[in-house]
Each structure stands twice: as structure tokens, then as C-alpha cells.
DOLUM-15452 format. One record per residue: residue number from 1; x, y, z of N, C-alpha, C in turn; residue in one letter. Coordinates in steps of 0.001 Angstrom, whole numbers, plus 500000, padded with zeros to 6 digits. Example, Ala and Ser with C-alpha at 12.3 -4.5 7.8 and 13.67 -1.06 7.14 Angstrom:
BEGIN
- n;nx;ny;nz;cax;cay;caz;cx;cy;cz;res
- 1;513190;494310;507800;512300;495500;507800;513200;496700;507800;A
- 2;512850;497750;507080;513670;498940;507140;512900;500030;507870;S
! end
This chain:
BEGIN
- n;nx;ny;nz;cax;cay;caz;cx;cy;cz;res
- 1;515769;523846;484283;516193;522848;485014;516137;521234;485016;M
- 2;516156;520203;484506;516044;519072;484432;515728;518576;485813;T
- 3;515339;517552;486209;515542;516679;487361;516047;515328;486743;G
- 4;516079;514539;487764;517103;513339;487188;516354;512503;486661;T
- 5;514716;512905;486646;514396;511465;485272;513997;512380;483906;S
- 6;514706;513361;483997;514445;514401;482548;513264;515375;482692;G
- 7;512492;515227;483378;511411;516146;483475;511988;517694;484043;I
- 8;511528;518721;482394;512151;519993;482942;511269;520193;484529;P
- 9;512021;520734;485351;511929;521643;486748;511663;523163;486808;I
- 10;510797;524146;486808;510609;525591;486924;509218;525676;487575;S
- 11;509509;527425;487557;508628;527569;488511;507237;527404;488811;G
- 12;506916;527281;487185;505252;526865;486955;504829;524945;487275;T
- 13;505989;524765;487690;506039;522956;488093;505067;522612;489727;T
- 14;503934;521415;489372;503040;521255;490155;503724;520161;490779;R
- 15;503915;519826;492443;504415;519129;492533;503798;518087;493223;L
- 16;504038;517033;493359;503564;515826;494567;504605;515449;495444;Y
- 17;504395;514756;496509;505274;513983;497254;505177;512839;497850;V
- 18;505814;511664;498373;505910;510840;498664;506148;510566;500315;V
- 19;505451;510421;501423;506162;510683;502593;506368;509366;503278;L
- 20;507530;509060;503811;507578;507837;504208;509074;507739;505099;G
- 21;509448;506597;506150;510227;506253;506875;510643;505060;507106;D
- 22;511504;504150;506508;512179;504724;505264;511750;505416;504108;P
- 23;512569;505863;503012;512165;506439;501802;512975;506080;500787;V
- 24;513843;505563;501011;514688;505099;499684;514435;503947;499134;A
- 25;513462;503750;499623;512565;502004;498956;511444;502476;497898;Q
- 26;511189;503398;498114;509537;504054;497290;510051;503932;495870;V
- 27;508802;503367;494970;509043;503143;493536;508125;504031;492920;Q
- 28;507434;504756;493625;506179;505502;492740;507340;506625;491472;S
- 29;508323;507207;492111;508545;508620;491656;509020;507776;490241;P
- 30;509847;506465;490261;510125;505700;488885;508752;505708;487758;G
- 31;507493;505496;488338;506635;505028;487817;505997;506118;487299;L
- 32;505590;507272;488156;505070;508554;488141;505207;509568;486961;L
- 33;506839;509783;487466;507332;510968;486799;507337;510531;485265;N
- 34;508028;509311;485036;507959;509079;483511;506512;509557;483179;P
- 35;505153;509067;483577;503776;509121;483422;503555;510306;482903;L
- 36;504021;511571;484175;503638;513319;483739;504623;513310;482793;F
- 37;505630;512727;482001;506529;513147;480994;505334;513081;479454;A
- 38;505149;511841;479846;504057;511070;478461;503343;511640;478529;R
- 39;503065;512197;479263;501174;513021;479137;501168;515087;479105;L
- 40;502964;514992;478962;503060;516679;478445;502697;517299;480150;G
- 41;502468;517057;481244;502462;517297;482213;503318;518208;483243;L
- 42;503173;519657;483612;504303;520243;484331;504068;519486;485756;D
- 43;504819;518549;486418;504689;518127;486740;505691;517587;487692;A
- 44;505742;517215;488846;507080;515912;489272;506359;515319;490957;A
- 45;507170;513939;490847;506580;513462;491984;508351;513272;492861;L
- 46;508326;513605;494031;509617;513878;494759;509520;513204;496126;V
- 47;510175;512168;496581;510505;511729;498171;510862;512732;498832;P
- 48;509969;512355;499961;510516;513409;501405;510798;512636;502271;V
- 49;511783;512401;503123;511721;511625;504440;511730;511586;505687;H
- 50;510559;511495;505815;509510;512228;507142;509544;511100;508553;A
- 51;510157;511471;509680;510293;510748;510941;508786;510448;511497;R
- 52;508580;509732;511809;507278;509988;512715;507198;510915;513849;P
- 53;507783;511168;514702;508125;512677;515201;507740;513788;514357;E
- 54;508209;513519;513412;508009;515046;512389;507151;515076;511405;D
- 55;506118;513909;511756;505297;513475;510222;504166;514834;510494;F
- 56;503912;514982;511583;502695;516481;511939;502912;518056;510963;D
- 57;504039;517689;511341;504913;519278;511096;505144;519002;509475;R
- 58;505861;518042;508913;505993;518389;507251;505040;517807;506654;I
- 59;503749;517664;507180;502521;516841;506656;501753;518596;506292;F
- 60;501731;519133;507650;500975;520699;507729;501781;521703;507505;G
- 61;503280;521242;506929;503862;522509;506201;503435;522430;504464;G
- 62;503033;520849;503841;503010;520688;502887;501900;521003;502660;L
- 63;501082;520865;503000;499463;521710;502861;499482;522608;503066;R
- 64;500302;523849;503394;500029;525073;502877;501309;525817;501660;C
- 65;501662;524730;501075;502466;525102;499959;501850;525543;498640;I
- 66;501770;526594;497994;500453;526893;497037;500551;525536;495830;G
- 67;501617;524853;495556;502130;524177;494352;502168;522886;494330;N
- 68;501837;522358;495505;501824;521211;496067;500190;520505;495730;V
- 69;500177;519566;494566;498623;518944;494200;498553;517525;495214;D
- 70;499875;516632;495283;499090;515379;496222;500353;515081;497309;G
- 71;499680;514302;498040;501113;513916;499216;500580;512349;499054;I
- 72;501648;511225;498892;501511;509718;498732;502315;509673;500152;F
- 73;501498;508394;500645;502066;508154;501987;502559;506671;502135;V
- 74;503731;506262;502703;503656;505161;502996;504627;504908;504228;T
- 75;504788;503404;504522;504970;503102;506126;506409;504301;506433;V
- 76;505815;504689;507693;504625;504026;508691;503680;505196;508865;P
- 77;503188;505766;508169;502376;507099;508089;501078;506884;507400;H
- 78;500509;505562;507212;499140;505745;506660;498019;506060;507541;K
- 79;498349;505599;508798;497338;505989;509937;497236;507352;510336;A
- 80;498815;507632;510776;498524;509127;510562;497926;510105;509854;A
- 81;498186;509798;508765;497503;510796;507811;496464;511136;507865;A
- 82;495549;509753;508015;493920;509414;508269;493639;510321;509105;R
- 83;494472;510760;510374;494056;512171;510897;494085;513513;510773;L
- 84;494959;513450;509484;494962;514884;509467;494141;514997;508296;L
- 85;493972;514179;507668;492939;514661;506263;491896;515351;506630;A
- 86;491043;516430;505641;489907;517211;505462;488698;516252;505578;D
- 87;488901;515119;504941;487472;514651;504541;488367;512917;504034;R
- 88;487900;512385;504010;488070;510626;503860;486958;510084;502628;C
- 89;487587;509093;501711;486765;508280;501293;486310;507732;502223;S
- 90;485115;506172;501760;484864;505155;502231;485760;504324;502901;P
- 91;486944;504281;501823;487325;502958;502208;488521;503486;502545;M
- 92;488813;504656;503284;489858;505407;504091;488860;504776;505670;V
- 93;487559;505193;505489;486456;505194;506983;486951;503504;507525;E
- 94;486918;502338;506317;486502;500827;506859;488096;500716;507143;I
- 95;489456;501494;506461;490749;500706;506764;491263;501626;507635;T
- 96;490807;502756;507931;491564;503610;509184;492932;504219;508640;G
- 97;493730;503548;507349;494502;504329;506974;494252;505146;505155;S
- 98;495689;505758;505004;495671;506360;503701;496923;506359;502756;V
- 99;496795;506296;501798;498277;506406;500754;498333;507186;499837;N
- 100;497095;508252;499614;497038;509499;498966;496015;510512;499449;A
- 101;496746;512015;498684;495707;512609;499512;495651;513829;498126;L
- 102;494663;514262;497749;494562;514925;496984;494522;517084;497188;R
- 103;494805;517776;496662;494379;518671;497254;492898;519397;496321;R
- 104;492290;520062;497243;490462;520370;496590;491086;521418;496290;E
- 105;489769;522501;495620;489553;523425;495336;489628;524270;496005;S
- 106;488799;523588;497129;489186;525276;497973;490276;524879;498948;D
- 107;491279;523958;498369;492263;524336;499617;492281;522620;500288;D
- 108;491339;522490;500896;490909;521280;501620;491797;519991;500870;S
- 109;491940;518993;502006;492614;517899;501518;491910;516548;501530;W
- 110;491492;515543;500810;490679;514651;500688;491641;513617;500549;Y
- 111;491398;512634;501444;492005;511196;501186;491326;510085;500725;A
- 112;492329;508998;500330;491815;507680;499770;493018;506929;499959;E
- 113;492683;505442;499966;493582;504525;500024;493339;503406;498990;N
- 114;494364;503376;498170;494531;502465;496877;495325;500878;496955;F
- 115;495755;501295;498077;496523;500021;498486;496267;498641;497852;D
- 116;494796;498447;498774;493984;497327;498582;493769;496962;496821;G
- 117;493005;497605;496672;492627;498013;495046;493888;497665;494179;T
- 118;494631;498524;494422;496029;497946;493652;496370;496504;493771;G
- 119;496666;496257;495235;497036;494926;494850;496579;493860;494916;F
- 120;494658;493883;494522;494177;492913;493861;494309;493120;492224;V
- 121;494422;494133;492290;494439;494067;490521;495510;493545;490304;A
- 122;496982;493964;490950;498058;492932;490704;497997;491780;490582;G
- 123;497680;491030;491420;497278;489660;491258;496017;489283;490788;L
- 124;494992;490009;490409;494074;489439;488967;494804;489161;487410;V
- 125;495696;490495;487619;496642;490980;486529;497581;489424;486200;D
- 126;498258;489041;487343;499082;487888;487461;498389;486435;487135;A
- 127;497063;486832;487522;497120;484993;487304;496606;484757;488510;G
- 128;496375;485508;489616;495822;484809;491028;494456;485758;491836;H
- 129;493721;485312;491036;492696;485899;491221;492006;485296;492738;D
- 130;491814;486023;493195;491905;485747;494757;490191;485721;495111;P
- 131;489189;485860;494231;487766;485159;494599;487364;483817;494752;K
- 132;486725;483334;495679;486640;482243;496299;487725;481404;496425;D
- 133;489206;482180;497165;490199;481455;497176;490331;481800;498830;R
- 134;491260;480978;499675;491356;481175;500836;492485;482013;501111;R
- 135;492388;483044;501932;493721;484187;502084;493759;484420;503452;V
- 136;495458;483914;503977;496298;484420;505160;497082;485613;504945;A
- 137;496460;486913;505582;497324;488107;505520;497670;488437;506803;L
- 138;499082;488230;506581;500029;489146;507497;500483;490005;507852;V
- 139;499424;491118;508950;499937;492546;509044;498626;493236;509023;G
- 140;498323;493995;510060;496889;494424;509906;497327;496115;510243;A
- 141;498260;496429;509238;498659;498110;509575;498094;498725;508446;G
- 142;498809;499814;507355;498288;500676;506739;497613;499825;505457;G
- 143;498777;499519;504890;498526;498779;503784;497352;497593;504066;A
- 144;498401;496598;505366;497647;495439;505663;496044;495376;505500;G
- 145;495329;496505;506075;494142;496845;506538;493620;496928;505219;S
- 146;493806;498101;504103;493219;498354;503295;493559;496654;501841;A
- 147;494571;496253;502166;494513;494853;501429;493417;493927;501653;I
- 148;493069;494095;502993;491917;493194;503893;490441;493591;503149;A
- 149;490418;494369;503342;488920;495403;502803;488880;494684;501101;A
- 150;489558;495064;500734;489955;494836;499015;489782;493276;498889;A
- 151;490270;492430;499189;490500;491143;499507;488656;490483;499510;L
- 152;488094;491244;500813;486736;490510;500519;485982;491326;500204;L
- 153;486175;492436;499605;485473;493121;498205;485575;492265;497239;A
- 154;486205;491363;496865;486881;490583;495652;486343;489415;495931;A
- 155;485685;489307;496963;484975;487695;496842;485833;486855;497352;G
- 156;487015;486698;498276;487925;485600;498730;486497;484593;500055;V
- 157;486928;483188;499811;486206;482531;500514;486667;482945;502194;E
- 158;487691;482987;502149;487922;483104;503889;489216;483914;503806;R
- 159;489160;484557;504800;490244;485724;504909;490947;485652;506904;L
- 160;492142;485042;506882;492958;485455;508137;493611;486136;508263;S
- 161;493563;487072;509168;494285;488160;509509;495233;488223;510403;V
- 162;496791;488356;510803;497366;487970;511754;498287;489430;511889;C
- 163;497951;489673;513373;499276;490874;513681;499214;490958;515265;D
- 164;500472;491054;515636;501040;490757;516969;500579;492346;518051;L
- 165;499692;493452;517047;499099;494234;517950;498113;493550;518199;D
- 166;497349;493342;519010;495971;492599;519469;494730;493827;519242;V
- 167;495171;495665;519977;494088;496298;519639;493664;496835;518308;A
- 168;495095;496854;517403;495159;497366;516024;493958;495950;514921;K
- 169;494341;494763;515767;493593;493430;515002;491974;493815;515204;L
- 170;491819;493839;516644;490498;493668;516870;489594;495301;516225;G
- 171;490326;496225;516344;490015;497290;515516;489622;496999;514305;G
- 172;490479;496725;513076;490542;496166;511952;489211;495336;511514;L
- 173;489429;494466;512518;488167;493038;512101;486711;493417;512551;R
- 174;486975;494851;513987;485203;495589;513871;484932;496218;512530;S
- 175;485550;496641;511829;485376;498012;511012;485580;497032;509653;R
- 176;485714;495393;509250;485389;494661;508172;484145;494286;508704;L
- 177;483869;493764;509581;482873;493156;510256;481246;493667;510214;D
- 178;481737;495056;509935;480298;495905;509510;480398;495720;508249;T
- 179;481131;495397;507257;480517;495422;505671;480901;493707;505251;H
- 180;481244;492993;505952;481750;491514;505289;481146;490729;506852;W
- 181;479982;490802;507559;480117;489952;508935;480864;488805;508616;P
- 182;481326;488194;509836;481853;487160;510079;482922;486357;508860;G
- 183;483272;487014;507624;483928;486624;507011;485660;487282;507302;M
- 184;485989;487503;508720;487245;487191;508557;487348;486931;510375;T
- 185;488878;485993;509910;489137;485587;511411;490508;486097;512014;A
- 186;490652;486306;513070;491872;486738;513250;492696;485950;514211;T
- 187;494342;486524;514705;495150;485901;515643;496566;486406;515474;S
- 188;497213;486548;516537;498692;487053;516888;499402;486137;516001;T
- 189;499462;484986;515724;499834;484046;515210;499717;483682;513486;E
- 190;500094;483971;512170;500055;483473;511118;499055;481914;511068;P
- 191;498032;482001;510468;497159;481037;510532;497169;480422;508741;D
- 192;498324;480032;508888;498281;479470;507110;497430;477995;506612;L
- 193;496993;477591;507851;496196;476261;507067;495183;476295;505663;D
- 194;495678;475709;505066;494560;475614;503565;494830;476522;502794;G
- 195;495530;477671;503517;495438;479155;502588;495867;479183;501191;A
- 196;495142;479136;499845;495667;479094;498650;496823;480325;498386;D
- 197;496246;481506;499076;497398;482663;498846;497228;483326;500011;I
- 198;498872;483391;500553;499627;484335;501273;500094;485301;501621;V
- 199;499668;486156;502019;500421;487401;502142;500920;488247;502919;V
- 200;502403;488684;502715;502926;489257;503688;502998;490920;503453;N
- 201;501804;491073;504235;501689;493020;504140;502176;493889;505349;A
- 202;503897;493116;505905;504372;494382;507329;505705;494582;506652;T
- 203;505626;495363;507038;507554;495861;506376;508984;494957;506251;P
- 204;509017;493681;506833;509510;492899;507040;510021;492455;505745;L
- 205;511134;492629;505352;511913;492064;504218;512882;493975;503539;G
- 206;512100;494599;503951;513243;496012;503816;514381;495936;503782;L
- 207;514931;495396;505192;515648;495741;505180;516534;493956;505227;R
- 208;518034;493786;504749;518592;492519;505006;518542;491506;506129;P
- 209;518664;492677;507150;518560;491713;508229;517228;491174;509036;D
- 210;516001;491604;508530;515211;491340;508601;514724;489965;509573;D
- 211;513985;489602;510123;513560;488279;510172;512402;487938;509237;P
- 212;511650;487011;508613;510773;486337;508167;509553;486460;508949;L
- 213;508108;486846;508054;507376;487317;508868;506332;486004;509254;P
- 214;506913;484813;508378;506730;483298;508737;507079;482826;508648;F
- 215;507166;481583;508794;508247;480141;508088;507344;479683;507087;R
- 216;508113;479884;505790;507927;479171;504570;507778;478359;504782;P
- 217;508714;477498;505414;508225;475750;505503;506673;474895;505973;H
- 218;506208;476361;506246;504764;476201;506862;503522;476427;505798;L
- 219;504149;476857;504827;503253;476834;503966;502348;475625;502879;L
- 220;501049;475680;502971;500297;474659;502129;500784;474906;500731;P
- 221;500990;473207;500659;501597;473126;499218;500432;473654;497897;S
- 222;501059;474220;497020;500714;475129;495718;500039;476358;496142;G
- 223;500131;476942;497791;499765;478378;498060;500623;479093;496953;S
- 224;500330;480473;496732;500919;481595;496257;501172;482445;497599;V
- 225;502454;483158;496662;503276;483930;498244;502794;485081;497699;V
- 226;502626;485998;498418;502797;487625;498101;503487;488308;499092;A
- 227;504410;489429;498311;504580;490537;499212;504489;491844;498976;D
- 228;504343;492752;499527;504214;493973;499275;505531;494821;499166;I
- 229;506141;494109;499773;507803;494730;500305;508149;494974;498482;V
- 230;508722;496554;497654;508859;496663;496534;510281;496526;496038;M
- 231;511274;497489;497010;512818;496894;497038;513108;496262;498686;K
- 232;513685;495823;498489;514379;494869;497488;513134;494085;496541;P
- 233;513268;493577;495031;512654;493173;494566;512081;492011;494790;R
- 234;513042;491103;495029;512858;490025;495534;513168;489705;497313;E
- 235;512508;489525;498025;512500;489306;498891;513230;488100;499827;T
- 236;513662;488249;500901;514178;486661;501511;512848;485856;501843;R
- 237;511729;486334;501991;510579;485757;501712;510431;484678;500187;L
- 238;510519;485902;499598;510041;485257;498526;510944;484057;497174;L
- 239;511979;484464;497939;513235;483641;497600;513341;482723;498424;R
- 240;512709;482463;499300;512794;481182;500206;511557;480322;500122;E
- 241;510340;481005;499641;509155;480108;498821;509228;479822;497814;A
- 242;509820;480513;496808;510383;479812;495534;511160;478377;495565;A
- 243;511887;478561;496660;513348;477428;496434;512195;476229;496947;S
- 244;510977;476661;497639;510080;475565;498353;509318;474634;497040;L
- 245;508789;475844;496098;508270;475277;494918;506857;475947;495183;G
- 246;506556;476988;495535;505788;478172;495460;505869;479137;494537;H
- 247;504670;479840;493968;504442;480285;493150;504835;481997;494294;R
- 248;505474;482862;493672;506118;483906;493818;505078;485382;492952;V
- 249;504460;486545;494341;504172;487773;493868;504837;489169;493668;H
- 250;505027;489540;493378;506156;490525;493608;505476;491404;493944;Y
- 251;506112;492540;494652;505367;493948;495295;505177;495170;494510;G
- 252;506021;495112;493385;505863;496101;492486;504722;496081;492055;I
- 253;503708;494714;492005;502911;494734;491336;501891;495411;491444;R
- 254;501572;496106;492923;500486;496673;493500;501258;498093;493159;M
- 255;501824;498572;493185;502371;499915;492838;501730;499864;491330;L
- 256;502082;498785;490329;501685;498749;489353;500006;498918;489014;D
- 257;499368;498311;490109;497980;498243;489832;497002;499084;490556;G
- 258;498185;500263;490812;497439;501844;491485;497559;502684;490224;Q
- 259;498673;502729;489208;498770;503647;488685;497150;504286;487775;V
- 260;496346;503406;487246;495233;504113;486726;494640;504599;487634;A
- 261;493839;504058;488886;493673;504533;490031;494105;506177;490177;S
- 262;495491;506101;490559;496122;507315;490270;495676;508748;489685;Y
- 263;495969;508008;488140;495746;509017;487146;494287;509690;487140;R
- 264;493196;508896;487857;491571;509236;487998;491777;510017;488966;A
- 265;492230;509702;490099;492282;510244;491384;492733;511586;491079;F
- 266;493733;512259;490710;494348;513317;491016;493847;513876;489518;F
- 267;493311;513510;488630;492923;513762;487130;493805;514452;486241;G
- 268;494974;512950;486240;495529;513165;485000;495590;513047;483798;L
- 269;494763;512769;483384;494290;512758;481387;493682;511505;481523;G
! end
């Protein structure tokens, strides 16, 4: 039997899954399945639509399946996955969210988060190094938390984080201040004033009728506008920002920046 990407599927195939709700937008199978093929690995990554009310049961079932070696997590499950992991990396402890888990030799599950490091790697590769820059981040959820930590680790001059969830925002700032004291400002409204780079780390843009995460006409002149939404590639936010003369940074670059980390994390050669 052969999968849609041309990967032979058999009784010896090792499985990886990506859990999300929705899941139609995920791009990781299109990057990692060809990688498995190039490396000659008997492995396949498949998307699994997991609604929030079913997530615990689905995760519990997957960890019992003997040939599942890895679980990727996308919106809205990144915080929930943190509570179900057996052990977590320092980055997960800081951010409170997970985007990848691997099965260990003792069948326990170890959690990591590469969203932030992948996002920063993508920025740097595109010529938008955030070091010594002022960054406004909209969204303090799973991906936003990881991106905030990675931006601070990359040496931004100032980071402002916006989210409507005051409790979530306060928890993130407390964790960030433990490692980078006084470097993060928080608010319930986007603070775009003087920002060199503005990041949408919310799911807004996945659906065509989504509202904008912030008003593009308020962007400072010359700012870079980045989105983490991968499908559609050109969100309404990026389209409107580009029409106003801003440089834009596409969401797929975050995943591109994570591939090398995934290879090392899962021992893929």
C-alpha cells in the first residue's frame, strides 16, 4: 500500500500524527513525509482531527499504540498537551505549551516546543533578524508563548505582547520575567507604537471571515508584518499590509525553520 505522497505503508511503518482542530490547514505532512522518503525511512505523518472535548482520550489512545513514535500538536491543543506529557523541556516549562512529543525508550512521552525557535530561524533566514529590534506580538497562546520566549532569547530590544485573556497574559509575563526580567510589556490591545516587527500569533486568518488581529493602517512605517497562519499562505492581514507598503513574512517560514530541529529531536538522521 502507498500513501498519497508516494510513501509505502506496511505493517512495519512507524507512525507520526499531528493533532489539531481544525486540521485541514496543517502543512507538516507535506514537508516531513518527503523528508522520510529522502532519508529512506519507513515512516509516515498523518493529520488527526481532534476536537477539544476529545483531546485527552485521543492522546491517551495514541500513546498506547506501539508503532506511534511522535505526536505533533497544533491549535488549540498546545497547552493541553503540556499537562499530558510525562517530561518536558525547559522551553515547555517557560512557555506552558507543546508542539511536539516523542516516545522515549521506556514508553514515556517527552515534550518540546519548536514554534518559537522555528519562527525566529525563519525570520533570520528571510533577512529580518529580530536582535535589537522592537517587536509587537499579538497572541499569548501556545505558539505566541513560544515565539515570545524565542524572541527574548534572540535579543530583541523590546517585546510587547497583547492578548484578550488577562489571566493567560499575566501567566506568560510572569514566566518570561523569570528569565528575562523587565523585558516584556503586556496589554489587552495591540501596542504597535514604534514596532519594527509585528507578529500575528493568533489563529485569526485561518478562515476567510475572520476579523483582522489588528488594524494594518496603524502599523509604523517600514515595519515587517509576520503571520504564523500557514494556510492560506497569503492571509488578509498580509495582503492588506503589503498593499500599504509593508514587508510581509509568511507563516510557512516558521515550519521551514523547524525541520532541522525535528530531525534532531526525533533522531531522523
